C-alpha positions, 0 to 999 in steps of 0.5 A, a space after each residue: 761272776 758278770 751274771 751276778 753283777 748283772 742280776 744285782 743290776 736288774 733287781 736293784 729297779 724299782 718299778 711295776 715289774 711289768 714295764 719289760 725290758 731285756 738285757 744280755 746275761 751270760 747267753 741269756 736275756 732277762 726282762 726287766 724293768 727299765 731303771 727307775 727309783 731302787 729295789 731295795 732287795 734287803 729284807 725284801 721278800 723274794 719268790 726264785 722259781 727254778 730248779 737248775 745252777 742259775 735259780 741257785 746263783 740268784 738265790 745265792 746273791 739275794 741271801 748275800 744281799 740280805 733278802 728272805 729267798 724262798 724258792 719253788 721246787 718240784 722235788 727235794 734233790 736240792 733242799 739241802 743245798 738251798 736251805 743251807 744258804 738259808 733260803 726256804 723251799 717251797 715245794 710245788 710246781 710252776 706248771 701248776 697255778 694251785 702250787 703257785 697260790 701255796 707258795 704266795 700264801 705261804 710268804 708273807 707279801 712277795 716283793 719280788 719274783 725272780 724266774 729262771 724256769 724254761 722248757 726244754 726241746 723234748 717239752 718247751 712248753 714250760 714257759 707258755 698257755 700251752 697245754 691249760 697255762 704253764 711255768 711262766 705264764 703262772 707266775 706272771 698271772 699270779 704276781 698280778 693277782 698278789 700285787 707283787 712289785 717286781 717280776 724278772 724273767 730270765 729268758 734266752 738269746 733267740 728271743 724278742 729282738 734277738 731273734 738273729 743272734 743265734 746261728 740259724 742252724 741253733 735256732 732251728 733246734 731251739 725253736 719250739 722252746 725260743 717261741 714259748 719263751 716269747 709267749 711269757 715275753 710277750 704276756 709280761 708285757 702286756 699285763 704291763 700295758 693292763 
């Protein structure tokens, strides 16, 4: 429930998506815009990227709030669950810019993007430009290109100003993932400065 309240609070902002700030959400940091005029989720077109439980919960809450939701998915494993919420599945991989472009083309005017994607210790590059551009950075670049009003990046404790939060032994295990996540956070801040 705390995650839902926090997500609602971060979505309730209206300011160019790139003005980033971080808050803590159930062990994750959420980069979001400072409070400004309200972003009306009702009847907004929102692209949610991520294949896990956080993305599903975000989709559920957005649908409850009256949004039109498309969820970018690499596979059809969760298609029935997503479609049962009256959300639309767009097949594609955020690590492939052409898949993101196809997702944007399927939506008549994307108002917001919410990304819950992230790497793993086995492959931490889902967030960064390693391997020629991947994941969250591709989403950020596409959002800029398409004039998206709001971008919410679900990030992690242990990045940015919260590097000291996890115990040192935990940080060392997650370090490759956290460093890549921080690259995505930094790119989101950079596009806001230009």
